[in-house]
GUTORMAR-617079 format. One record per residue (C-alpha): x, y, z. Coordinates in Angstrom, 1 decimal, m for minus. Example, Ala and Ser with C-alpha at 12.3 -4.5 7.8 and 13.67 -1.06 7.14 Angstrom:
residues 2
pt px=12.3 | py=m4.5 | pz=7.8
pt px=13.7 | py=m1.1 | pz=7.1
This chain:
residues 280
pt px=m94.0 | py=m141.1 | pz=68.2
pt px=m90.5 | py=m142.4 | pz=68.4
pt px=m87.3 | py=m141.6 | pz=70.2
pt px=m84.9 | py=m139.1 | pz=68.6
pt px=m82.4 | py=m139.9 | pz=71.3
pt px=m82.2 | py=m141.7 | pz=74.6
pt px=m79.2 | py=m141.4 | pz=76.9
pt px=m77.9 | py=m141.1 | pz=80.5
pt px=m76.5 | py=m137.9 | pz=81.9
pt px=m74.5 | py=m137.4 | pz=85.0
pt px=m74.3 | py=m134.2 | pz=87.1
pt px=m71.6 | py=m134.2 | pz=89.8
pt px=m71.0 | py=m131.6 | pz=92.5
pt px=m67.7 | py=m129.7 | pz=92.1
pt px=m65.2 | py=m128.5 | pz=94.7
pt px=m66.0 | py=m124.8 | pz=95.3
pt px=m62.3 | py=m124.0 | pz=95.5
pt px=m61.0 | py=m125.5 | pz=92.2
pt px=m64.2 | py=m126.4 | pz=90.5
pt px=m63.3 | py=m130.1 | pz=90.2
pt px=m64.4 | py=m133.0 | pz=92.4
pt px=m61.7 | py=m135.2 | pz=94.0
pt px=m63.1 | py=m138.3 | pz=92.5
pt px=m63.2 | py=m137.0 | pz=89.0
pt px=m59.8 | py=m135.4 | pz=89.2
pt px=m58.3 | py=m138.8 | pz=90.2
pt px=m60.2 | py=m140.5 | pz=87.3
pt px=m59.2 | py=m137.9 | pz=84.7
pt px=m62.8 | py=m136.8 | pz=84.1
pt px=m64.3 | py=m133.3 | pz=83.9
pt px=m68.0 | py=m133.7 | pz=85.0
pt px=m70.7 | py=m131.1 | pz=84.8
pt px=m72.6 | py=m129.9 | pz=87.8
pt px=m75.3 | py=m128.1 | pz=85.9
pt px=m76.6 | py=m127.4 | pz=82.4
pt px=m77.3 | py=m123.9 | pz=81.1
pt px=m80.7 | py=m122.8 | pz=79.8
pt px=m81.4 | py=m124.2 | pz=76.3
pt px=m84.1 | py=m125.6 | pz=74.0
pt px=m84.1 | py=m129.2 | pz=72.7
pt px=m84.5 | py=m130.2 | pz=69.1
pt px=m87.6 | py=m132.2 | pz=70.1
pt px=m91.1 | py=m130.9 | pz=70.8
pt px=m91.4 | py=m133.4 | pz=73.7
pt px=m88.6 | py=m134.3 | pz=76.2
pt px=m88.4 | py=m136.2 | pz=79.5
pt px=m86.0 | py=m136.8 | pz=82.3
pt px=m86.2 | py=m139.9 | pz=84.6
pt px=m84.3 | py=m139.6 | pz=87.9
pt px=m82.1 | py=m142.7 | pz=88.4
pt px=m80.2 | py=m141.7 | pz=91.6
pt px=m81.9 | py=m142.0 | pz=95.0
pt px=m82.4 | py=m138.5 | pz=96.4
pt px=m80.2 | py=m139.2 | pz=99.5
pt px=m77.1 | py=m139.6 | pz=97.2
pt px=m77.1 | py=m135.9 | pz=96.1
pt px=m78.2 | py=m132.4 | pz=96.9
pt px=m79.6 | py=m129.8 | pz=94.5
pt px=m80.3 | py=m130.7 | pz=90.9
pt px=m83.6 | py=m130.9 | pz=89.1
pt px=m84.9 | py=m129.4 | pz=85.8
pt px=m85.2 | py=m125.6 | pz=85.9
pt px=m87.7 | py=m123.8 | pz=83.8
pt px=m87.5 | py=m120.1 | pz=83.1
pt px=m91.3 | py=m119.9 | pz=82.8
pt px=m91.8 | py=m121.2 | pz=86.4
pt px=m89.3 | py=m118.9 | pz=88.0
pt px=m91.9 | py=m116.5 | pz=89.4
pt px=m94.4 | py=m119.1 | pz=90.5
pt px=m95.3 | py=m118.8 | pz=94.2
pt px=m94.8 | py=m122.0 | pz=96.2
pt px=m97.1 | py=m122.6 | pz=99.2
pt px=m95.4 | py=m125.6 | pz=100.8
pt px=m91.7 | py=m125.9 | pz=99.6
pt px=m91.0 | py=m128.9 | pz=101.7
pt px=m93.8 | py=m131.0 | pz=100.2
pt px=m93.7 | py=m129.6 | pz=96.6
pt px=m91.9 | py=m130.9 | pz=93.6
pt px=m91.6 | py=m127.3 | pz=92.4
pt px=m88.8 | py=m125.6 | pz=94.2
pt px=m87.5 | py=m121.9 | pz=94.1
pt px=m86.1 | py=m120.6 | pz=90.9
pt px=m88.6 | py=m122.7 | pz=88.9
pt px=m86.9 | py=m126.0 | pz=89.6
pt px=m88.8 | py=m129.3 | pz=89.3
pt px=m87.2 | py=m131.9 | pz=91.7
pt px=m88.7 | py=m135.4 | pz=91.5
pt px=m89.3 | py=m136.9 | pz=95.0
pt px=m87.6 | py=m140.3 | pz=94.3
pt px=m85.8 | py=m142.4 | pz=91.8
pt px=m88.0 | py=m143.5 | pz=88.9
pt px=m90.1 | py=m140.4 | pz=88.7
pt px=m90.1 | py=m138.6 | pz=85.4
pt px=m90.5 | py=m134.9 | pz=84.3
pt px=m92.2 | py=m134.7 | pz=80.9
pt px=m92.2 | py=m131.3 | pz=79.2
pt px=m92.0 | py=m129.6 | pz=75.8
pt px=m88.3 | py=m129.4 | pz=74.7
pt px=m89.1 | py=m126.0 | pz=73.3
pt px=m89.5 | py=m124.5 | pz=76.7
pt px=m86.4 | py=m122.7 | pz=77.9
pt px=m85.0 | py=m125.1 | pz=80.5
pt px=m81.7 | py=m126.3 | pz=82.1
pt px=m80.2 | py=m128.6 | pz=84.7
pt px=m80.1 | py=m127.0 | pz=88.1
pt px=m76.7 | py=m127.1 | pz=89.9
pt px=m75.9 | py=m130.2 | pz=92.0
pt px=m74.2 | py=m129.1 | pz=95.2
pt px=m73.3 | py=m132.5 | pz=96.7
pt px=m72.9 | py=m136.0 | pz=95.4
pt px=m73.8 | py=m137.3 | pz=91.9
pt px=m77.2 | py=m137.1 | pz=90.2
pt px=m77.8 | py=m139.5 | pz=87.2
pt px=m80.8 | py=m139.2 | pz=84.9
pt px=m82.2 | py=m140.9 | pz=81.8
pt px=m83.0 | py=m138.3 | pz=79.2
pt px=m85.2 | py=m138.8 | pz=76.2
pt px=m86.1 | py=m136.7 | pz=73.2
pt px=m89.4 | py=m137.8 | pz=71.6
pt px=m90.1 | py=m137.3 | pz=67.9
pt px=m93.6 | py=m136.3 | pz=67.0
pt px=m94.7 | py=m136.8 | pz=63.4
pt px=m95.3 | py=m133.5 | pz=61.4
pt px=m98.9 | py=m134.6 | pz=60.7
pt px=m99.7 | py=m133.6 | pz=64.3
pt px=m98.3 | py=m130.1 | pz=64.0
pt px=m100.2 | py=m126.9 | pz=63.1
pt px=m98.4 | py=m125.7 | pz=59.9
pt px=m96.1 | py=m122.7 | pz=60.6
pt px=m96.5 | py=m122.7 | pz=64.4
pt px=m93.0 | py=m123.9 | pz=65.2
pt px=m91.4 | py=m121.7 | pz=62.5
pt px=m93.1 | py=m118.6 | pz=63.9
pt px=m92.0 | py=m119.3 | pz=67.4
pt px=m88.4 | py=m119.9 | pz=66.2
pt px=m88.5 | py=m116.6 | pz=64.3
pt px=m89.6 | py=m114.7 | pz=67.5
pt px=m86.9 | py=m116.4 | pz=69.6
pt px=m84.3 | py=m115.4 | pz=67.0
pt px=m85.4 | py=m111.8 | pz=67.2
pt px=m85.1 | py=m112.0 | pz=71.0
pt px=m81.6 | py=m113.5 | pz=70.7
pt px=m80.5 | py=m110.6 | pz=68.5
pt px=m82.0 | py=m108.1 | pz=71.1
pt px=m80.1 | py=m110.0 | pz=73.9
pt px=m76.9 | py=m109.9 | pz=72.0
pt px=m77.3 | py=m106.2 | pz=71.3
pt px=m78.0 | py=m105.6 | pz=75.0
pt px=m74.9 | py=m107.5 | pz=76.0
pt px=m72.8 | py=m105.7 | pz=73.4
pt px=m74.1 | py=m102.3 | pz=74.5
pt px=m73.4 | py=m102.9 | pz=78.2
pt px=m69.9 | py=m104.2 | pz=77.3
pt px=m69.2 | py=m101.1 | pz=75.2
pt px=m70.5 | py=m98.8 | pz=77.9
pt px=m68.3 | py=m100.5 | pz=80.5
pt px=m65.2 | py=m100.1 | pz=78.2
pt px=m66.0 | py=m96.4 | pz=78.0
pt px=m66.0 | py=m96.1 | pz=81.7
pt px=m69.7 | py=m95.2 | pz=82.0
pt px=m71.8 | py=m96.3 | pz=84.9
pt px=m75.5 | py=m96.7 | pz=85.4
pt px=m77.4 | py=m93.6 | pz=85.9
pt px=m75.8 | py=m91.5 | pz=83.2
pt px=m77.8 | py=m90.1 | pz=80.3
pt px=m77.9 | py=m91.7 | pz=76.9
pt px=m75.7 | py=m88.8 | pz=75.6
pt px=m72.9 | py=m90.1 | pz=77.9
pt px=m73.0 | py=m93.5 | pz=76.3
pt px=m70.7 | py=m94.5 | pz=73.4
pt px=m72.0 | py=m93.7 | pz=69.9
pt px=m73.1 | py=m96.5 | pz=67.5
pt px=m71.9 | py=m96.2 | pz=63.9
pt px=m74.1 | py=m97.4 | pz=61.0
pt px=m72.0 | py=m100.1 | pz=59.3
pt px=m74.7 | py=m100.6 | pz=56.7
pt px=m74.4 | py=m97.0 | pz=55.4
pt px=m72.9 | py=m98.2 | pz=52.1
pt px=m76.0 | py=m100.2 | pz=51.3
pt px=m78.4 | py=m97.3 | pz=51.9
pt px=m79.7 | py=m95.0 | pz=49.1
pt px=m77.5 | py=m91.9 | pz=48.7
pt px=m78.9 | py=m88.4 | pz=48.7
pt px=m78.0 | py=m87.1 | pz=45.2
pt px=m79.3 | py=m84.2 | pz=43.0
pt px=m80.5 | py=m86.8 | pz=40.4
pt px=m82.5 | py=m88.7 | pz=43.0
pt px=m84.1 | py=m85.5 | pz=44.2
pt px=m85.2 | py=m84.7 | pz=40.7
pt px=m86.8 | py=m88.1 | pz=40.2
pt px=m88.5 | py=m88.5 | pz=43.6
pt px=m89.1 | py=m84.8 | pz=44.4
pt px=m88.0 | py=m85.3 | pz=47.9
pt px=m84.7 | py=m85.3 | pz=49.8
pt px=m83.1 | py=m87.8 | pz=52.1
pt px=m80.5 | py=m87.4 | pz=54.9
pt px=m77.2 | py=m88.7 | pz=53.7
pt px=m75.7 | py=m91.6 | pz=55.5
pt px=m71.9 | py=m91.8 | pz=55.3
pt px=m69.0 | py=m93.7 | pz=56.9
pt px=m69.2 | py=m91.7 | pz=60.1
pt px=m73.0 | py=m91.7 | pz=60.5
pt px=m74.3 | py=m92.8 | pz=63.9
pt px=m77.6 | py=m94.3 | pz=65.0
pt px=m79.9 | py=m91.4 | pz=65.7
pt px=m80.7 | py=m90.8 | pz=69.4
pt px=m84.5 | py=m91.4 | pz=69.0
pt px=m83.8 | py=m94.7 | pz=67.3
pt px=m81.2 | py=m95.7 | pz=69.9
pt px=m83.7 | py=m95.0 | pz=72.7
pt px=m86.3 | py=m97.3 | pz=71.0
pt px=m83.7 | py=m100.0 | pz=70.6
pt px=m82.8 | py=m99.9 | pz=74.2
pt px=m86.4 | py=m100.2 | pz=75.3
pt px=m86.9 | py=m103.2 | pz=73.1
pt px=m83.7 | py=m104.8 | pz=74.3
pt px=m84.4 | py=m104.5 | pz=78.1
pt px=m84.0 | py=m107.9 | pz=79.8
pt px=m87.5 | py=m107.6 | pz=81.3
pt px=m89.2 | py=m107.1 | pz=77.9
pt px=m87.1 | py=m109.8 | pz=76.3
pt px=m88.2 | py=m112.3 | pz=78.8
pt px=m91.8 | py=m111.2 | pz=78.6
pt px=m91.8 | py=m111.7 | pz=74.8
pt px=m90.1 | py=m115.1 | pz=75.2
pt px=m92.7 | py=m116.3 | pz=77.6
pt px=m95.6 | py=m115.1 | pz=75.4
pt px=m94.1 | py=m116.9 | pz=72.5
pt px=m93.7 | py=m120.1 | pz=74.5
pt px=m97.3 | py=m119.9 | pz=75.8
pt px=m98.6 | py=m119.4 | pz=72.3
pt px=m96.6 | py=m122.3 | pz=70.9
pt px=m97.8 | py=m124.7 | pz=73.5
pt px=m101.4 | py=m123.7 | pz=72.9
pt px=m101.3 | py=m124.1 | pz=69.1
pt px=m98.4 | py=m126.3 | pz=68.0
pt px=m100.4 | py=m129.6 | pz=68.1
pt px=m103.5 | py=m130.0 | pz=65.9
pt px=m106.8 | py=m131.3 | pz=67.4
pt px=m107.0 | py=m135.0 | pz=66.8
pt px=m109.8 | py=m134.7 | pz=64.2
pt px=m107.6 | py=m132.3 | pz=62.1
pt px=m104.5 | py=m134.5 | pz=62.0
pt px=m103.4 | py=m136.2 | pz=58.8
pt px=m103.6 | py=m140.0 | pz=58.2
pt px=m101.2 | py=m142.1 | pz=60.2
pt px=m98.3 | py=m143.5 | pz=58.1
pt px=m97.7 | py=m147.2 | pz=58.9
pt px=m94.8 | py=m148.0 | pz=56.6
pt px=m92.2 | py=m145.7 | pz=58.2
pt px=m88.8 | py=m147.2 | pz=59.1
pt px=m88.4 | py=m148.2 | pz=62.7
pt px=m85.3 | py=m148.2 | pz=64.7
pt px=m83.8 | py=m151.4 | pz=66.2
pt px=m83.1 | py=m152.3 | pz=69.8
pt px=m79.6 | py=m153.6 | pz=70.4
pt px=m78.1 | py=m155.3 | pz=73.4
pt px=m74.9 | py=m153.7 | pz=74.6
pt px=m72.3 | py=m154.7 | pz=77.2
pt px=m72.5 | py=m152.1 | pz=79.9
pt px=m68.7 | py=m152.3 | pz=80.3
pt px=m68.2 | py=m151.2 | pz=76.8
pt px=m70.1 | py=m147.9 | pz=77.1
pt px=m67.7 | py=m145.0 | pz=76.8
pt px=m68.4 | py=m142.7 | pz=79.8
pt px=m70.9 | py=m143.6 | pz=82.4
pt px=m71.4 | py=m147.0 | pz=84.0
pt px=m74.6 | py=m147.5 | pz=86.0
pt px=m75.2 | py=m149.9 | pz=88.8
pt px=m78.8 | py=m150.5 | pz=90.1
pt px=m79.9 | py=m152.9 | pz=92.8
pt px=m83.6 | py=m152.6 | pz=92.5
pt px=m86.6 | py=m152.2 | pz=90.2
pt px=m87.6 | py=m148.7 | pz=89.0
pt px=m91.2 | py=m147.8 | pz=88.7
pt px=m91.4 | py=m144.9 | pz=86.3
pt px=m94.1 | py=m142.4 | pz=87.3
pt px=m94.8 | py=m138.9 | pz=86.0
pt px=m94.6 | py=m135.6 | pz=87.9
pt px=m96.9 | py=m134.0 | pz=85.4
């Protein structure tokens, strides 16, 4: 294994009135206070907390898959509501698959600094096709989510509200009509069967629209996403005895010393040693 990337990230609370902290406004910076849900390019990722917990409030790594997990003792648990993992002290790390949908929980006070690492796992360790199949399913879910958002937007534009029947919703025209087979006398003679003609003003049939709406419900989209994530984690890595031969002659990266003052962006100051421990 090797690092794909290793960097520091800063999350800083913003003023609720204007969305910008006083310090950052004076320094001409535009810090982030959270990070939206996403997937990393790496199969393994980790986050090491560098800031002492007393210097900030909120923060942590939020996982969509943990959102519904019941917590018995919130005060003494690293798992907090909304599926957020919050390390108890500086130096603790959260190690997880980068392919799980996750994000940075909002920092409501102070500044939270973390060390983020993306770990490269050699392809000899992967089950062939596992990652590709998962990506395909996520892509289908993204299309369903987009269609759902588009449908709700169109419904809102037409002045409809929840509770109205599907007949009250805007119609959906088939833009692909020109690519579909046309119903012609010649075709009927050859095939012996007819076909409904799709033209420029053809709309999606009601029965098909109802099925599309069921598949695009947010609850079902999330359920399919979690099933795909669970399946990927179970099968993406091959058992040790089935992995290919280790390649020893691969190129390795180099460590370079840098002047902390020359870094563009974040300057870190640390007074003590950090003992890196894992939450998981």
